[in-house]
C-alpha positions in Angstrom: 0.0 0.0 0.0 1.1 3.5 -0.7 2.1 5.8 2.2 -1.0 7.9 1.5 -3.3 4.9 1.9 -1.6 3.8 5.1 -2.0 7.4 6.5 -5.6 7.5 5.5 -6.4 4.1 7.1 -4.5 5.2 10.3 -6.6 8.4 10.5 -9.8 6.4 9.9 -8.8 4.0 12.7 -8.0 6.8 15.1 -11.3 8.6 14.4 -13.3 5.3 14.8 -14.4 5.4 11.1 -14.7 2.5 8.7 -11.7 1.9 6.4 -13.8 2.7 3.3 -13.8 6.2 2.0 -17.5 7.0 2.8 -17.1 10.6 1.4 -16.1 9.0 -2.0 -19.3 7.0 -1.9 -21.5 10.1 -1.1 -20.1 12.0 -4.1 -21.9 10.1 -6.7 -22.5 6.7 -8.2 -20.1 4.2 -6.8 -17.8 2.5 -9.3 -19.4 -0.8 -8.2 -22.7 0.2 -9.7 -21.6 2.6 -12.5 -22.9 1.3 -15.8 -20.3 0.5 -18.5 -19.7 3.2 -21.1 -17.9 6.5 -21.6 -18.5 7.8 -18.0 -17.1 4.7 -16.4 -14.1 4.8 -18.7 -13.5 8.5 -17.8 -13.7 7.7 -14.1 -11.4 4.8 -14.3 -8.8 6.7 -16.3 -8.9 9.6 -13.8 -8.5 7.5 -10.7 -5.2 7.5 -8.8 -4.7 3.9 -8.0 -2.2 4.6 -5.3 -4.8 6.5 -3.3 -7.3 3.7 -3.2 -8.0 1.5 -0.2 -8.0 -2.2 -0.7 -11.8 -2.3 -0.9 -11.9 0.6 -3.4 -9.2 -1.1 -5.4 -11.3 -4.3 -5.5 -14.3 -2.2 -6.8 -12.0 -0.5 -9.3 -10.9 -3.9 -10.7 -14.5 -5.1 -11.0 -15.5 -1.9 -12.8 -12.6 -2.3 -15.2 -13.7 -5.8 -15.9 -17.3 -4.7 -16.6 -16.0 -2.0 -19.0 -13.8 -4.5 -20.8 -16.6 -7.0 -21.3 -18.9 -4.2 -22.6 -16.2 -3.1 -25.0 -15.6 -6.7 -26.2 -19.4 -7.0 -26.9 -19.3 -3.9 -29.0 -16.3 -5.3 -30.9 -18.0 -8.6 -31.5 -21.1 -6.9 -32.8 -19.1 -4.8 -35.2 -17.1 -7.9 -36.5 -20.4 -9.8 -37.0 -21.9 -6.9 -38.9 -18.7 -6.6 -41.0 -18.5 -10.3 -41.8 -22.2 -10.5 -42.8 -21.4 -8.0 -45.6 -23.9 -6.0 -47.6 -27.3 -7.6 -48.4 -27.6 -8.8 -52.1 -29.9 -6.6 -54.2 
């Protein structure tokens, strides 16, 4: 873990707060429920991985997997359409 995460977790422990960043959860849709698409891609690309707690990092990885699966389904649909070629007249 990065020193920033260790410091954050220590401050949470001293304050009697949970190890998760509850402020992060209140700021909008959690990564764990963000639907795949451009917004999820933006959020993932702008996230500082070194600042995430282990729980947040887990949700980050799951969100990246959802985005990857979604992008793969788009690719497959495009390949299928390309391979089917134009309809005969």
